[in-house]
C-alpha positions as CSV (number, residue, x, y, z in Angstrom):
1,M,5.8,-22.7,-27.0
2,P,5.6,-26.2,-25.4
3,E,4.5,-26.4,-21.8
4,A,7.3,-26.9,-19.2
5,H,5.0,-27.8,-16.3
6,V,1.4,-28.9,-15.7
7,I,-0.6,-29.1,-12.5
8,A,-3.5,-31.5,-12.4
9,W,-5.6,-30.5,-9.4
10,D,-8.9,-31.0,-7.6
11,L,-10.7,-29.5,-4.6
12,E,-12.7,-31.2,-1.9
13,T,-15.1,-28.8,-0.1
14,I,-17.5,-28.5,2.7
15,P,-20.3,-25.9,3.4
16,D,-19.1,-22.6,4.8
17,I,-21.6,-22.3,7.6
18,A,-20.5,-18.9,8.8
19,G,-20.6,-17.5,5.3
20,A,-24.1,-19.0,4.8
21,A,-25.3,-17.5,8.0
22,R,-24.1,-14.1,6.9
23,M,-25.7,-14.5,3.5
24,L,-29.0,-15.6,5.0
25,D,-28.9,-12.9,7.7
26,I,-29.2,-15.4,10.5
27,E,-25.8,-14.9,12.2
28,G,-25.9,-16.5,15.6
29,A,-28.1,-19.4,14.5
30,S,-26.9,-23.0,15.2
31,E,-25.1,-25.0,12.5
32,D,-28.2,-27.2,12.2
33,E,-30.4,-24.2,11.6
34,V,-28.1,-22.8,8.9
35,R,-27.9,-26.2,7.2
36,A,-31.7,-26.5,7.3
37,R,-32.0,-23.0,5.7
38,L,-29.5,-23.9,3.0
39,G,-31.4,-27.0,2.1
40,P,-30.2,-30.3,0.5
41,G,-29.3,-28.8,-2.9
42,F,-25.8,-27.9,-4.2
43,A,-24.6,-24.8,-2.4
44,K,-23.6,-21.6,-4.3
45,R,-19.9,-21.6,-5.3
46,P,-18.7,-19.0,-2.8
47,L,-20.1,-21.2,0.1
48,H,-17.9,-24.2,-0.8
49,K,-15.2,-23.9,1.9
50,I,-12.0,-25.7,0.8
51,A,-11.1,-28.7,2.9
52,C,-8.4,-30.2,0.7
53,I,-6.4,-29.2,-2.4
54,G,-5.0,-32.2,-4.3
55,A,-2.4,-31.5,-6.9
56,L,0.1,-33.3,-9.1
57,I,3.0,-31.5,-10.7
58,G,4.3,-32.8,-14.0
59,R,7.4,-31.6,-15.9
60,R,7.9,-32.1,-19.6
61,T,11.0,-34.1,-20.7
62,V,12.2,-35.5,-23.9
63,E,10.9,-38.9,-22.9
64,G,7.4,-37.6,-21.9
65,W,5.9,-36.2,-18.7
66,N,7.7,-36.7,-15.4
67,V,5.8,-36.5,-12.1
68,E,7.8,-34.2,-9.8
69,A,5.4,-34.0,-6.8
70,M,1.9,-34.9,-5.6
71,G,0.0,-34.2,-2.5
72,A,-3.3,-33.2,-1.0
73,P,-2.8,-30.9,2.0
74,H,-6.0,-30.5,4.0
75,S,-7.8,-28.6,6.7
76,G,-6.5,-31.0,9.4
77,E,-3.1,-29.6,8.8
78,R,-3.6,-25.9,7.7
79,S,-6.3,-23.3,7.6
80,E,-8.2,-22.7,4.4
81,G,-6.3,-19.5,3.8
82,E,-2.9,-21.3,4.2
83,L,-4.0,-24.0,1.8
84,I,-5.0,-21.4,-0.9
85,Q,-1.9,-19.3,-0.3
86,A,0.6,-22.2,-0.7
87,F,-1.2,-23.4,-3.9
88,V,-1.4,-20.1,-5.7
89,E,2.3,-19.4,-4.7
90,R,3.3,-22.7,-6.4
91,I,1.3,-21.6,-9.5
92,R,3.1,-18.3,-9.5
93,Q,6.5,-20.0,-9.3
94,L,5.9,-22.5,-12.1
95,R,3.4,-20.7,-14.4
96,P,2.0,-24.1,-15.4
97,Q,-0.9,-25.2,-17.5
98,L,-3.7,-26.0,-15.0
99,V,-5.7,-29.2,-15.7
100,T,-9.0,-30.1,-14.0
101,F,-12.1,-32.2,-14.6
102,N,-15.1,-29.9,-14.3
103,G,-12.8,-27.2,-13.0
104,A,-14.1,-24.3,-15.2
105,S,-17.5,-24.5,-13.5
106,F,-16.4,-25.5,-10.0
107,D,-12.8,-25.7,-8.9
108,L,-11.5,-22.5,-10.5
109,P,-14.4,-20.2,-9.5
110,V,-14.4,-21.7,-6.0
111,L,-10.7,-21.1,-5.6
112,R,-11.2,-17.5,-6.6
113,Y,-14.2,-16.9,-4.4
114,R,-12.5,-18.5,-1.4
115,A,-9.3,-16.6,-1.9
116,M,-11.4,-13.4,-1.8
117,V,-13.2,-14.6,1.3
118,N,-9.9,-15.1,3.0
119,R,-8.4,-11.9,1.6
120,I,-5.7,-13.8,-0.2
121,G,-3.6,-11.9,-2.7
122,A,-3.5,-14.6,-5.4
123,E,-1.1,-13.1,-7.9
124,G,-0.2,-16.6,-9.1
125,L,-3.7,-16.9,-10.6
126,Q,-2.9,-13.8,-12.8
127,A,0.4,-15.3,-14.1
128,R,-1.5,-16.6,-17.2
129,P,-5.1,-16.0,-18.4
130,Y,-6.4,-18.9,-16.3
131,F,-10.0,-17.5,-16.2
132,N,-10.2,-17.1,-20.0
133,R,-12.5,-19.8,-21.4
134,F,-10.9,-19.6,-24.9
135,T,-7.4,-20.6,-24.0
136,D,-5.9,-23.8,-22.7
137,D,-4.1,-22.1,-19.8
138,A,-6.6,-23.7,-17.5
139,L,-7.9,-26.8,-19.3
140,D,-11.1,-28.3,-18.1
141,L,-11.1,-31.8,-19.6
142,C,-14.8,-32.3,-18.9
143,D,-15.7,-29.2,-21.1
144,A,-13.0,-29.9,-23.7
145,L,-14.0,-33.6,-24.3
146,A,-17.7,-32.6,-24.5
147,S,-16.9,-29.8,-26.9
148,F,-18.6,-27.5,-24.4
149,D,-21.9,-29.3,-24.9
150,Q,-23.7,-29.8,-21.6
151,H,-25.5,-32.9,-22.9
152,A,-22.2,-34.5,-24.0
153,K,-20.5,-34.3,-20.6
154,V,-19.5,-37.5,-18.7
155,K,-18.1,-37.9,-15.2
156,L,-14.5,-38.4,-14.4
157,D,-15.1,-41.9,-13.1
158,E,-17.1,-42.8,-16.3
159,I,-14.5,-41.6,-18.8
160,S,-11.7,-43.2,-16.8
161,R,-13.3,-46.6,-16.9
162,I,-14.3,-46.3,-20.5
163,L,-10.6,-45.6,-21.3
164,G,-9.6,-48.7,-19.4
165,L,-8.4,-46.8,-16.2
166,P,-9.5,-47.9,-12.7
167,G,-11.5,-44.8,-11.9
168,K,-12.5,-43.7,-8.4
169,P,-12.2,-45.9,-5.3
170,H,-15.3,-48.0,-4.6
171,G,-17.6,-46.7,-1.9
172,I,-16.6,-43.0,-2.0
173,D,-17.9,-40.1,-4.0
174,G,-18.0,-36.3,-3.6
175,S,-21.4,-36.3,-1.9
176,Q,-19.8,-38.0,1.1
177,I,-17.0,-35.5,1.7
178,D,-18.9,-33.2,4.1
179,G,-19.9,-36.1,6.3
180,M,-16.4,-37.6,6.3
181,V,-14.9,-34.3,7.4
182,R,-17.5,-33.9,10.2
183,E,-16.6,-37.4,11.3
184,G,-12.9,-36.4,11.5
185,R,-11.9,-38.5,8.4
186,I,-10.1,-35.6,6.7
187,A,-7.0,-37.7,6.0
188,E,-9.2,-40.2,4.2
189,V,-10.7,-37.4,2.1
190,A,-7.2,-36.3,1.1
191,H,-6.3,-39.8,0.0
192,Y,-9.5,-39.9,-2.1
193,C,-8.6,-36.5,-3.6
194,E,-5.2,-37.8,-4.7
195,T,-6.9,-40.5,-6.7
196,D,-9.0,-37.9,-8.5
197,V,-5.8,-36.1,-9.3
198,V,-4.2,-39.2,-10.7
199,N,-7.2,-40.0,-12.8
200,T,-7.4,-36.5,-14.2
201,Y,-3.7,-36.6,-15.1
202,R,-4.0,-40.0,-16.8
203,V,-7.0,-38.8,-18.9
204,W,-5.0,-35.7,-19.8
205,L,-2.0,-37.8,-21.0
206,I,-4.3,-39.7,-23.3
207,Y,-5.9,-36.5,-24.5
208,E,-2.4,-35.1,-25.2
209,T,-1.7,-38.2,-27.3
210,F,-4.9,-37.6,-29.2
211,R,-3.9,-34.0,-29.9
212,G,-0.5,-35.1,-31.2
213,N,1.4,-33.5,-28.3
214,L,2.6,-36.9,-27.1
215,S,3.7,-39.9,-29.1
216,R,2.5,-43.4,-28.1
217,S,6.0,-44.2,-26.8
218,Q,6.0,-40.9,-24.7
219,L,2.6,-41.8,-23.4
220,A,3.8,-45.2,-22.3
221,W,6.9,-43.7,-20.7
222,S,4.8,-41.1,-18.8
223,E,2.4,-43.8,-17.6
224,D,5.3,-46.0,-16.4
225,Q,6.9,-43.1,-14.6
226,L,3.6,-42.2,-12.9
227,R,3.2,-45.9,-11.9
228,R,6.6,-46.0,-10.3
229,F,6.0,-42.7,-8.5
230,V,2.7,-43.9,-7.1
231,L,4.0,-47.2,-6.0
232,E,6.6,-45.5,-3.9
233,R,3.7,-43.7,-2.1
234,R,1.2,-46.5,-1.8
235,Q,1.9,-47.3,1.9
236,N,0.9,-43.7,2.7
237,N,-2.3,-43.9,0.7
238,P,-4.1,-47.2,0.3
239,F,-6.3,-45.9,-2.5
240,L,-3.3,-45.1,-4.8
241,A,-2.4,-48.6,-5.9
242,A,-5.9,-49.2,-7.2
243,A,-5.7,-45.8,-9.0
244,I,-2.9,-47.0,-11.4
245,G,-4.3,-50.5,-12.0
């Protein structure tokens, strides 16, 4: 049965200092002490506190894929629990295919862990077998394009540019998110997150064309519709105009 809706999504996260202190049995320690004990490496998935959830909702039409909504609500507006609750409720309503880039190993498990930390009843994530690796209900483009070979994986920015898409904004990458949030630049983080969502969606459209699920004319229509949607929002997010080229 053809998909009716798709959600391309991405998380931006920061360390969960309180959770790390509990794990390390150093509750009461200062934030600097906890960070020092955690070290400079990539934190365990449950310790990635969600600061922003970027999402683009697309609906299938005869002409192609139509973008119905896009946004990146963040911790400057809502608590982590509220961010998760709203997102999984939208998933429950639409029962969409979920599309990420590296989501199987990061975004999806982090979302589940953080829902549990916040005691969120995430029935929406049970609407389809999203945690089953052997279905496309939650499609990880990074894994799919690499045929699940770790050595064949490429970054979203790399594949975007190879495909002739603009890729990520210059001067920002995921390693800077924690520092930006600590500096009070959470709105800028959300703007960056939206560009990742747009890039993920554009790569997915091309992948759907490769798989025969979209014709060349439907791909062109979908890209044009996305461009018009983004141009209407570019004043709110200065990164978006560059994201569509």
